[in-house]
C-alpha positions in Angstrom: -15.7 -0.1 -2.3 -15.5 3.6 -3.3 -17.9 5.7 -1.2 -17.2 9.1 -2.7 -18.0 10.3 -6.2 -15.6 9.8 -9.0 -15.3 13.5 -9.6 -13.5 13.9 -6.3 -10.3 13.9 -8.2 -11.4 17.2 -9.8 -12.2 18.8 -6.5 -10.3 21.4 -4.6 -8.0 21.1 -1.7 -11.0 21.9 0.5 -12.7 18.7 -0.8 -9.6 16.6 -0.2 -9.3 17.9 3.4 -12.9 17.2 4.1 -12.4 13.6 2.9 -9.2 13.3 4.9 -11.0 14.6 8.0 -13.8 12.1 7.5 -11.3 9.2 7.1 -9.4 10.2 10.2 -12.7 10.4 12.2 -13.6 6.8 11.1 -10.4 5.3 12.6 -11.2 2.8 15.2 -15.0 3.3 14.8 -15.8 1.0 11.9 -14.1 -2.2 10.8 -11.7 -2.1 7.9 -9.5 0.7 6.5 -10.5 4.0 4.9 -8.2 5.7 2.4 -8.5 8.7 0.1 -7.7 7.9 -3.5 -7.8 9.7 -6.8 -11.4 8.3 -7.2 -12.6 9.3 -3.7 -12.8 7.5 -0.4 -12.3 3.7 -0.4 -13.4 1.5 2.4 -11.6 -1.9 2.5 -13.4 -4.4 4.8 -10.3 -6.3 5.9 -10.7 -9.3 8.3 -8.9 -8.4 11.6 -7.1 -11.7 11.7 -6.1 -14.5 9.3 -4.1 -15.0 6.2 -3.9 -11.2 5.4 -2.4 -10.3 8.8 -0.2 -13.4 8.9 1.2 -12.6 5.4 1.9 -9.0 6.6 3.7 -10.3 9.7 5.8 -12.8 7.6 6.8 -10.1 5.1 7.8 -7.6 7.9 9.9 -10.2 9.7 11.6 -11.5 6.6 12.5 -8.1 5.4 13.8 -6.9 8.7 16.1 -9.9 8.9 17.9 -8.8 5.7 17.7 -5.0 5.9 20.2 -2.9 7.8 19.2 -1.8 11.3 18.5 1.8 10.2 15.6 0.6 7.9 12.3 -0.9 9.0 9.4 -2.7 7.5 6.7 -0.7 9.3 3.1 -1.8 9.7 0.3 0.5 11.0 0.0 4.2 11.4 0.5 6.9 10.3 -0.8 7.2 6.8 1.2 8.2 3.8 -0.1 11.4 2.4 0.4 13.5 -0.8 -1.9 16.5 -0.3 -1.2 18.1 -3.7 -2.3 14.8 -5.4 -5.2 14.4 -3.0 -4.2 10.9 -1.9 -3.9 9.4 1.6 -3.0 5.7 1.8 -1.9 3.3 4.5 0.2 0.5 3.0 0.2 -2.8 4.8 4.0 -2.6 5.0 6.1 0.5 4.5 9.8 0.0 4.0 11.3 3.3 5.4 14.4 4.6 7.1 14.0 5.2 10.8 15.1 8.8 10.4 12.2 9.4 7.9 9.7 8.2 10.5 10.6 11.0 12.9 8.0 13.4 11.5 4.8 14.9 12.9 1.7 13.7 11.1 1.7 11.5 8.0 4.7 10.1 6.2 6.0 11.8 3.1 5.5 9.1 0.4 8.7 10.1 -1.3 10.6 8.9 1.7 9.3 5.4 1.4 11.7 2.9 0.0 8.8 0.6 -0.9 5.1 0.0 -0.3 3.9 -3.5 0.1 0.2 -4.6 0.0 -1.4 -7.9 0.7 -4.5 -8.1 -1.5 -7.7 -7.9 0.3 -10.2 -10.6 -0.4 -13.1 -8.1 -0.1 -11.7 -5.5 -2.5 -8.8 -6.8 -4.7 -9.1 -3.9 -7.2 -8.0 -1.5 -4.5 -4.6 -3.2 -4.5 -4.3 -4.3 -8.2 -5.8 -1.1 -9.8 -6.2 1.8 -7.5 -2.8 1.6 -5.7 -1.0 0.6 -8.9 -2.2 4.0 -10.1 -1.8 6.1 -6.9 1.6 4.9 -5.7 3.6 6.1 -8.7 1.7 9.4 -8.6 2.9 9.7 -5.0 6.5 9.0 -6.0 6.8 5.6 -4.2 9.6 3.9 -6.1 8.7 0.3 -5.4 5.3 -1.3 -5.1 5.1 -5.0 -4.2 1.7 -6.9 -4.2 1.1 -10.2 -2.6 -2.2 -12.0 -3.5 -3.3 -14.7 -1.0 -6.2 -15.5 -3.4 -3.9 -16.9 -6.0 -0.5 -17.4 -4.4 1.0 -14.9 -6.8 2.2 -11.4 -6.8 4.2 -8.7 -8.6 6.9 -6.1 -7.9 6.5 -2.8 -9.8 9.4 -0.3 -10.2 10.8 2.3 -12.6 8.3 5.2 -12.5 8.0 6.9 -15.8 5.8 9.6 -17.4 2.8 8.5 -19.5 -0.1 10.4 -21.0 -2.2 9.3 -17.9 0.5 10.4 -15.4 3.3 8.6 -13.8 3.2 4.8 -14.0 5.5 1.9 -13.2 7.4 0.8 -16.2 8.7 -2.6 -14.9 6.6 -5.4 -13.5 8.1 -8.7 -12.3 5.5 -11.3 -11.5 6.2 -14.1 -9.1 4.6 -17.3 -7.7 4.6 -18.1 -4.0 7.6 -20.3 -3.2 10.0 -18.2 -5.3 12.4 -15.6 -3.9 11.4 -12.0 -4.6 13.4 -8.8 -4.6 11.9 -5.7 -3.0 14.2 -2.7 -3.5 17.7 -4.0 -2.4 16.5 -7.0 -0.5 15.6 -10.5 -1.5 13.2 -12.6 0.6 11.5 -16.0 0.3 7.8 -16.2 -0.4 7.7 -19.9 0.8 4.9 -20.9 3.1 2.9 -17.7 2.9 -0.8 -18.4 3.7 -3.6 -18.5 1.1 -7.2 -17.5 1.6 -9.3 -20.6 2.2 -11.8 -21.6 -0.5 -15.3 -20.3 0.2 
């Protein structure tokens, strides 16, 4: 859910820094994940265990089996930050070179090879709408989305200019069970968990 006003994107660097400071102060104090988006602050109430985390683990391990040793599928901190755009995100999996991780503070989004998100059951629009808008603005060349609600996903590439700003031009949808290519590496999506019916 967005917990800051929509006009946050019109605000100054001061407003962005205040939102960033708030988000960083919330780490480890409330469940879920806080991020600064073009619309304001988003709070994603992720479950701490279960299909979301298991999917993230499978994707990390499958990618690291096929990537060269100088690249990693990183999960966790730090955030990816584009201060001029007023965006701070934390992808579920960040494909990045080891050398690009050796920086103080947040990662530069333009050093990411790919960002991967596992759709949250509590806030799917954050992954399917907000991040689909924010990641090309940040210059992340590949965005892969895995949706345990439906057993489907998409890989988005080829950033291009539009009247609404940079957007991904190419979208390749997939169904769990198919092989999927993320950047230069192809992995299986077989046996990825689904969210249980409620």
